[in-house]
Backbone atoms as SQL, in Angstrom:
CREATE TABLE atoms (id INTEGER PRIMARY KEY, chain TEXT, resi INTEGER, resn TEXT, atom TEXT, x REAL, y REAL, z REAL);
INSERT INTO atoms VALUES
  (1, 'A', 1, 'MET', 'N', 82.810, -7.792, -27.002),
  (2, 'A', 1, 'MET', 'CA', 83.583, -7.165, -26.041),
  (3, 'A', 1, 'MET', 'C', 82.762, -6.729, -24.887),
  (4, 'A', 2, 'GLU', 'N', 83.253, -6.914, -23.734),
  (5, 'A', 2, 'GLU', 'CA', 82.521, -6.571, -22.515),
  (6, 'A', 2, 'GLU', 'C', 82.977, -5.256, -21.904),
  (7, 'A', 3, 'ILE', 'N', 82.022, -4.440, -21.552),
  (8, 'A', 3, 'ILE', 'CA', 82.231, -3.156, -20.899),
  (9, 'A', 3, 'ILE', 'C', 81.652, -3.237, -19.457),
  (10, 'A', 4, 'THR', 'N', 82.506, -2.896, -18.507),
  (11, 'A', 4, 'THR', 'CA', 82.078, -2.884, -17.120),
  (12, 'A', 4, 'THR', 'C', 82.292, -1.514, -16.471),
  (13, 'A', 5, 'ALA', 'N', 81.370, -1.001, -15.660),
  (14, 'A', 5, 'ALA', 'CA', 81.465, 0.253, -14.952),
  (15, 'A', 5, 'ALA', 'C', 81.318, 0.141, -13.538),
  (16, 'A', 6, 'PHE', 'N', 82.175, 0.874, -12.805),
  (17, 'A', 6, 'PHE', 'CA', 82.013, 0.951, -11.278),
  (18, 'A', 6, 'PHE', 'C', 81.862, 2.413, -10.996),
  (19, 'A', 7, 'VAL', 'N', 81.125, 2.682, -10.026),
  (20, 'A', 7, 'VAL', 'CA', 80.901, 4.131, -9.533),
  (21, 'A', 7, 'VAL', 'C', 80.745, 4.100, -8.049),
  (22, 'A', 8, 'SER', 'N', 81.370, 5.117, -7.387),
  (23, 'A', 8, 'SER', 'CA', 81.088, 5.292, -6.002),
  (24, 'A', 8, 'SER', 'C', 81.175, 6.798, -5.651),
  (25, 'A', 9, 'SER', 'N', 80.401, 7.135, -4.573),
  (26, 'A', 9, 'SER', 'CA', 80.445, 8.504, -4.155),
  (27, 'A', 9, 'SER', 'C', 80.454, 8.548, -2.604),
  (28, 'A', 10, 'ASP', 'N', 81.132, 9.528, -2.106),
  (29, 'A', 10, 'ASP', 'CA', 81.231, 9.709, -0.659),
  (30, 'A', 10, 'ASP', 'C', 80.648, 11.044, -0.306),
  (31, 'A', 11, 'HIS', 'N', 79.507, 11.037, 0.225),
  (32, 'A', 11, 'HIS', 'CA', 78.813, 12.309, 0.554),
  (33, 'A', 11, 'HIS', 'C', 79.445, 13.059, 1.616),
  (34, 'A', 12, 'ALA', 'N', 79.625, 14.314, 1.500),
  (35, 'A', 12, 'ALA', 'CA', 80.368, 15.290, 2.453),
  (36, 'A', 12, 'ALA', 'C', 81.653, 14.683, 2.971),
  (37, 'A', 13, 'HIS', 'N', 82.540, 14.224, 1.973),
  (38, 'A', 13, 'HIS', 'CA', 83.767, 13.665, 2.272),
  (39, 'A', 13, 'HIS', 'C', 84.672, 14.653, 3.039),
  (40, 'A', 14, 'ASP', 'N', 84.771, 15.935, 2.530),
  (41, 'A', 14, 'ASP', 'CA', 85.520, 16.956, 3.077),
  (42, 'A', 14, 'ASP', 'C', 84.843, 17.513, 4.311),
  (43, 'A', 15, 'LYS', 'N', 85.332, 17.336, 5.499),
  (44, 'A', 15, 'LYS', 'CA', 84.676, 17.774, 6.695),
  (45, 'A', 15, 'LYS', 'C', 84.513, 19.390, 6.778),
  (46, 'A', 16, 'MET', 'N', 85.457, 20.111, 6.170),
  (47, 'A', 16, 'MET', 'CA', 85.419, 21.530, 6.246),
  (48, 'A', 16, 'MET', 'C', 84.433, 22.077, 5.218),
  (49, 'A', 17, 'THR', 'N', 84.449, 21.724, 3.968),
  (50, 'A', 17, 'THR', 'CA', 83.594, 22.213, 2.994),
  (51, 'A', 17, 'THR', 'C', 82.322, 21.470, 2.728),
  (52, 'A', 18, 'ARG', 'N', 82.224, 20.201, 3.236),
  (53, 'A', 18, 'ARG', 'CA', 81.149, 19.295, 3.073),
  (54, 'A', 18, 'ARG', 'C', 80.818, 18.836, 1.673),
  (55, 'A', 19, 'LYS', 'N', 82.003, 18.930, 0.759),
  (56, 'A', 19, 'LYS', 'CA', 81.762, 18.504, -0.638),
  (57, 'A', 19, 'LYS', 'C', 82.016, 17.097, -0.726),
  (58, 'A', 20, 'SER', 'N', 81.286, 16.516, -1.724),
  (59, 'A', 20, 'SER', 'CA', 81.442, 15.114, -1.973),
  (60, 'A', 20, 'SER', 'C', 82.559, 14.710, -2.915),
  (61, 'A', 21, 'ILE', 'N', 83.032, 13.448, -2.922),
  (62, 'A', 21, 'ILE', 'CA', 83.985, 12.994, -3.890),
  (63, 'A', 21, 'ILE', 'C', 83.335, 11.822, -4.671),
  (64, 'A', 22, 'ASN', 'N', 83.676, 11.864, -5.956),
  (65, 'A', 22, 'ASN', 'CA', 83.124, 10.764, -6.806),
  (66, 'A', 22, 'ASN', 'C', 84.265, 9.934, -7.369),
  (67, 'A', 23, 'GLY', 'N', 84.084, 8.669, -7.555),
  (68, 'A', 23, 'GLY', 'CA', 85.008, 7.764, -8.167),
  (69, 'A', 23, 'GLY', 'C', 84.333, 6.909, -9.243),
  (70, 'A', 24, 'LEU', 'N', 84.993, 6.974, -10.490),
  (71, 'A', 24, 'LEU', 'CA', 84.441, 6.184, -11.607),
  (72, 'A', 24, 'LEU', 'C', 85.540, 5.373, -12.188),
  (73, 'A', 25, 'LEU', 'N', 85.117, 4.191, -12.722),
  (74, 'A', 25, 'LEU', 'CA', 85.992, 3.254, -13.399),
  (75, 'A', 25, 'LEU', 'C', 85.318, 2.570, -14.336),
  (76, 'A', 26, 'ILE', 'N', 85.743, 2.585, -15.694),
  (77, 'A', 26, 'ILE', 'CA', 85.201, 1.836, -16.689),
  (78, 'A', 26, 'ILE', 'C', 86.244, 1.009, -17.410),
  (79, 'A', 27, 'LEU', 'N', 85.838, -0.314, -17.465),
  (80, 'A', 27, 'LEU', 'CA', 86.792, -1.333, -18.040),
  (81, 'A', 27, 'LEU', 'C', 86.245, -1.790, -19.311),
  (82, 'A', 28, 'VAL', 'N', 87.076, -1.997, -20.351),
  (83, 'A', 28, 'VAL', 'CA', 86.776, -2.665, -21.529),
  (84, 'A', 28, 'VAL', 'C', 87.538, -3.907, -21.490),
  (85, 'A', 29, 'ARG', 'N', 86.876, -5.064, -21.521),
  (86, 'A', 29, 'ARG', 'CA', 87.453, -6.273, -21.119),
  (87, 'A', 29, 'ARG', 'C', 88.039, -6.214, -19.694),
  (88, 'A', 30, 'SER', 'N', 89.329, -6.294, -19.572),
  (89, 'A', 30, 'SER', 'CA', 89.867, -6.029, -18.162),
  (90, 'A', 30, 'SER', 'C', 90.858, -4.937, -18.139),
  (91, 'A', 31, 'THR', 'N', 90.745, -4.042, -19.231),
  (92, 'A', 31, 'THR', 'CA', 91.583, -2.919, -19.364),
  (93, 'A', 31, 'THR', 'C', 90.971, -1.640, -18.915),
  (94, 'A', 32, 'THR', 'N', 91.581, -0.880, -18.157),
  (95, 'A', 32, 'THR', 'CA', 91.003, 0.370, -17.666),
  (96, 'A', 32, 'THR', 'C', 90.842, 1.361, -18.903),
  (97, 'A', 33, 'GLU', 'N', 89.698, 1.816, -19.232),
  (98, 'A', 33, 'GLU', 'CA', 89.407, 2.722, -20.326),
  (99, 'A', 33, 'GLU', 'C', 89.229, 4.106, -19.862),
  (100, 'A', 34, 'TYR', 'N', 88.644, 4.218, -18.633),
  (101, 'A', 34, 'TYR', 'CA', 88.300, 5.581, -18.088),
  (102, 'A', 34, 'TYR', 'C', 88.381, 5.523, -16.536),
  (103, 'A', 35, 'PHE', 'N', 89.029, 6.494, -15.933),
  (104, 'A', 35, 'PHE', 'CA', 89.111, 6.561, -14.511),
  (105, 'A', 35, 'PHE', 'C', 88.906, 7.997, -14.088),
  (106, 'A', 36, 'LEU', 'N', 88.204, 8.255, -13.126),
  (107, 'A', 36, 'LEU', 'CA', 88.062, 9.647, -12.564),
  (108, 'A', 36, 'LEU', 'C', 87.820, 9.544, -11.083),
  (109, 'A', 37, 'SER', 'N', 88.533, 10.500, -10.391),
  (110, 'A', 37, 'SER', 'CA', 88.267, 10.700, -8.952),
  (111, 'A', 37, 'SER', 'C', 88.378, 12.152, -8.701),
  (112, 'A', 38, 'LYS', 'N', 87.325, 12.808, -8.317),
  (113, 'A', 38, 'LYS', 'CA', 87.366, 14.168, -8.100),
  (114, 'A', 38, 'LYS', 'C', 86.297, 14.758, -7.100),
  (115, 'A', 39, 'HIS', 'N', 86.630, 15.818, -6.481),
  (116, 'A', 39, 'HIS', 'CA', 85.724, 16.545, -5.576),
  (117, 'A', 39, 'HIS', 'C', 84.712, 17.254, -6.397),
  (118, 'A', 40, 'LYS', 'N', 83.491, 17.252, -6.022),
  (119, 'A', 40, 'LYS', 'CA', 82.425, 17.915, -6.735),
  (120, 'A', 40, 'LYS', 'C', 82.524, 19.371, -6.393),
  (121, 'A', 41, 'GLY', 'N', 82.148, 20.269, -7.391),
  (122, 'A', 41, 'GLY', 'CA', 82.161, 21.669, -7.206),
  (123, 'A', 41, 'GLY', 'C', 81.039, 22.182, -6.281),
  (124, 'A', 42, 'ALA', 'N', 79.977, 21.397, -6.307),
  (125, 'A', 42, 'ALA', 'CA', 78.763, 21.934, -5.544),
  (126, 'A', 42, 'ALA', 'C', 78.597, 21.018, -4.378),
  (127, 'A', 43, 'ILE', 'N', 77.770, 21.526, -3.392),
  (128, 'A', 43, 'ILE', 'CA', 77.544, 20.698, -2.251),
  (129, 'A', 43, 'ILE', 'C', 76.232, 19.918, -2.419),
  (130, 'A', 44, 'ALA', 'N', 76.272, 18.592, -2.282),
  (131, 'A', 44, 'ALA', 'CA', 75.200, 17.769, -2.396),
  (132, 'A', 44, 'ALA', 'C', 74.399, 17.792, -1.066),
  (133, 'A', 45, 'THR', 'N', 73.069, 17.849, -1.027),
  (134, 'A', 45, 'THR', 'CA', 72.284, 17.954, 0.209),
  (135, 'A', 45, 'THR', 'C', 72.033, 16.567, 0.756),
  (136, 'A', 46, 'SER', 'N', 72.334, 15.458, 0.009),
  (137, 'A', 46, 'SER', 'CA', 72.089, 14.205, 0.550),
  (138, 'A', 46, 'SER', 'C', 72.983, 13.148, -0.131),
  (139, 'A', 47, 'THR', 'N', 73.052, 11.974, 0.487),
  (140, 'A', 47, 'THR', 'CA', 73.814, 10.875, -0.146),
  (141, 'A', 47, 'THR', 'C', 73.164, 10.569, -1.416),
  (142, 'A', 48, 'TYR', 'N', 71.814, 10.575, -1.515),
  (143, 'A', 48, 'TYR', 'CA', 71.117, 10.200, -2.765),
  (144, 'A', 48, 'TYR', 'C', 71.528, 11.130, -3.908),
  (145, 'A', 49, 'GLY', 'N', 71.620, 12.397, -3.601),
  (146, 'A', 49, 'GLY', 'CA', 71.996, 13.474, -4.635),
  (147, 'A', 49, 'GLY', 'C', 73.531, 13.138, -5.108),
  (148, 'A', 50, 'ALA', 'N', 74.372, 12.874, -4.179),
  (149, 'A', 50, 'ALA', 'CA', 75.679, 12.652, -4.551),
  (150, 'A', 50, 'ALA', 'C', 75.885, 11.472, -5.397),
  (151, 'A', 51, 'GLU', 'N', 75.193, 10.315, -4.998),
  (152, 'A', 51, 'GLU', 'CA', 75.207, 9.034, -5.833),
  (153, 'A', 51, 'GLU', 'C', 74.598, 9.280, -7.180),
  (154, 'A', 52, 'PHE', 'N', 73.451, 10.063, -7.280),
  (155, 'A', 52, 'PHE', 'CA', 72.806, 10.270, -8.532),
  (156, 'A', 52, 'PHE', 'C', 73.743, 11.092, -9.503),
  (157, 'A', 53, 'CYS', 'N', 74.416, 12.032, -9.008),
  (158, 'A', 53, 'CYS', 'CA', 75.411, 12.891, -9.841),
  (159, 'A', 53, 'CYS', 'C', 76.520, 11.967, -10.357),
  (160, 'A', 54, 'ALA', 'N', 77.029, 11.144, -9.516),
  (161, 'A', 54, 'ALA', 'CA', 78.123, 10.108, -9.868),
  (162, 'A', 54, 'ALA', 'C', 77.604, 9.175, -10.915),
  (163, 'A', 55, 'MET', 'N', 76.413, 8.689, -10.831),
  (164, 'A', 55, 'MET', 'CA', 75.837, 7.663, -11.755),
  (165, 'A', 55, 'MET', 'C', 75.597, 8.440, -13.116),
  (166, 'A', 56, 'LYS', 'N', 75.125, 9.655, -13.003),
  (167, 'A', 56, 'LYS', 'CA', 74.827, 10.369, -14.306),
  (168, 'A', 56, 'LYS', 'C', 76.222, 10.489, -15.109),
  (169, 'A', 57, 'THR', 'N', 77.253, 10.871, -14.503),
  (170, 'A', 57, 'THR', 'CA', 78.583, 10.914, -15.069),
  (171, 'A', 57, 'THR', 'C', 79.030, 9.576, -15.629),
  (172, 'A', 58, 'VAL', 'N', 78.849, 8.603, -14.902),
  (173, 'A', 58, 'VAL', 'CA', 79.358, 7.267, -15.365),
  (174, 'A', 58, 'VAL', 'C', 78.588, 6.760, -16.603),
  (175, 'A', 59, 'VAL', 'N', 77.327, 7.018, -16.571),
  (176, 'A', 59, 'VAL', 'CA', 76.429, 6.570, -17.708),
  (177, 'A', 59, 'VAL', 'C', 76.805, 7.379, -18.945),
  (178, 'A', 60, 'GLU', 'N', 77.037, 8.712, -18.838),
  (179, 'A', 60, 'GLU', 'CA', 77.533, 9.491, -19.998),
  (180, 'A', 60, 'GLU', 'C', 78.776, 8.983, -20.613),
  (181, 'A', 61, 'GLU', 'N', 79.791, 8.706, -19.748),
  (182, 'A', 61, 'GLU', 'CA', 81.043, 8.180, -20.212),
  (183, 'A', 61, 'GLU', 'C', 80.909, 6.762, -20.866),
  (184, 'A', 62, 'PHE', 'N', 80.083, 5.984, -20.186),
  (185, 'A', 62, 'PHE', 'CA', 79.777, 4.546, -20.716),
  (186, 'A', 62, 'PHE', 'C', 79.223, 4.539, -22.107),
  (187, 'A', 63, 'GLN', 'N', 78.189, 5.446, -22.375),
  (188, 'A', 63, 'GLN', 'CA', 77.588, 5.574, -23.649),
  (189, 'A', 63, 'GLN', 'C', 78.548, 6.150, -24.633),
  (190, 'A', 64, 'SER', 'N', 79.380, 7.012, -24.251),
  (191, 'A', 64, 'SER', 'CA', 80.472, 7.520, -25.189),
  (192, 'A', 64, 'SER', 'C', 81.404, 6.386, -25.666),
  (193, 'A', 65, 'ILE', 'N', 81.896, 5.656, -24.660),
  (194, 'A', 65, 'ILE', 'CA', 82.810, 4.550, -25.011),
  (195, 'A', 65, 'ILE', 'C', 82.057, 3.495, -25.838),
  (196, 'A', 66, 'ARG', 'N', 80.879, 3.213, -25.449),
  (197, 'A', 66, 'ARG', 'CA', 80.082, 2.171, -26.234),
  (198, 'A', 66, 'ARG', 'C', 79.947, 2.608, -27.650),
  (199, 'A', 67, 'TYR', 'N', 79.534, 3.906, -27.853),
  (200, 'A', 67, 'TYR', 'CA', 79.303, 4.419, -29.268),
  (201, 'A', 67, 'TYR', 'C', 80.555, 4.411, -30.045),
  (202, 'A', 68, 'MET', 'N', 81.627, 4.752, -29.329),
  (203, 'A', 68, 'MET', 'CA', 82.975, 4.704, -30.111),
  (204, 'A', 68, 'MET', 'C', 83.341, 3.377, -30.582),
  (205, 'A', 69, 'LEU', 'N', 83.188, 2.377, -29.722),
  (206, 'A', 69, 'LEU', 'CA', 83.448, 0.988, -30.162),
  (207, 'A', 69, 'LEU', 'C', 82.515, 0.454, -31.211),
  (208, 'A', 70, 'CYS', 'N', 81.201, 0.814, -31.068),
  (209, 'A', 70, 'CYS', 'CA', 80.303, 0.435, -32.147),
  (210, 'A', 70, 'CYS', 'C', 80.653, 1.030, -33.474),
  (211, 'A', 71, 'CYS', 'N', 81.178, 2.289, -33.530),
  (212, 'A', 71, 'CYS', 'CA', 81.666, 3.013, -34.735),
  (213, 'A', 71, 'CYS', 'C', 82.859, 2.265, -35.293),
  (214, 'A', 72, 'LEU', 'N', 83.627, 1.694, -34.500),
  (215, 'A', 72, 'LEU', 'CA', 84.815, 0.986, -34.932),
  (216, 'A', 72, 'LEU', 'C', 84.529, -0.462, -35.322),
  (217, 'A', 73, 'GLY', 'N', 83.266, -0.862, -35.205),
  (218, 'A', 73, 'GLY', 'CA', 82.824, -2.236, -35.699),
  (219, 'A', 73, 'GLY', 'C', 83.048, -3.323, -34.570),
  (220, 'A', 74, 'VAL', 'N', 83.247, -2.892, -33.360),
  (221, 'A', 74, 'VAL', 'CA', 83.451, -3.915, -32.326),
  (222, 'A', 74, 'VAL', 'C', 81.997, -4.417, -31.742),
  (223, 'A', 75, 'LYS', 'N', 81.867, -5.645, -31.674),
  (224, 'A', 75, 'LYS', 'CA', 80.612, -6.190, -31.129),
  (225, 'A', 75, 'LYS', 'C', 80.564, -6.143, -29.620),
  (226, 'A', 76, 'ILE', 'N', 79.495, -5.579, -29.083),
  (227, 'A', 76, 'ILE', 'CA', 79.376, -5.398, -27.659),
  (228, 'A', 76, 'ILE', 'C', 78.523, -6.506, -27.089),
  (229, 'A', 77, 'ILE', 'N', 78.957, -7.022, -25.981),
  (230, 'A', 77, 'ILE', 'CA', 78.135, -8.057, -25.276),
  (231, 'A', 77, 'ILE', 'C', 77.090, -7.330, -24.353),
  (232, 'A', 78, 'HIS', 'N', 75.826, -7.730, -24.604),
  (233, 'A', 78, 'HIS', 'CA', 74.726, -7.085, -23.771),
  (234, 'A', 78, 'HIS', 'C', 74.400, -7.995, -22.606),
  (235, 'A', 79, 'GLY', 'N', 74.434, -7.496, -21.309),
  (236, 'A', 79, 'GLY', 'CA', 74.187, -8.364, -20.238),
  (237, 'A', 79, 'GLY', 'C', 73.137, -7.994, -19.377);
């Protein structure tokens, strides 16, 4: 089974509060398994910081889904 993850972050998206917005999408085969789009609670000081926070979140969710599938006996394709 193939797992694909997409992540995006928009640094200082909100012009008033300067808070970033993150978007995550994880697909198992071609089915959406996890989707998240939210404003961050803290203000990131750089684009790098905003992207790093978004990547941390998607990796945590990706590992959780991968572990669940492995526990169910599903073979994962490594790429």
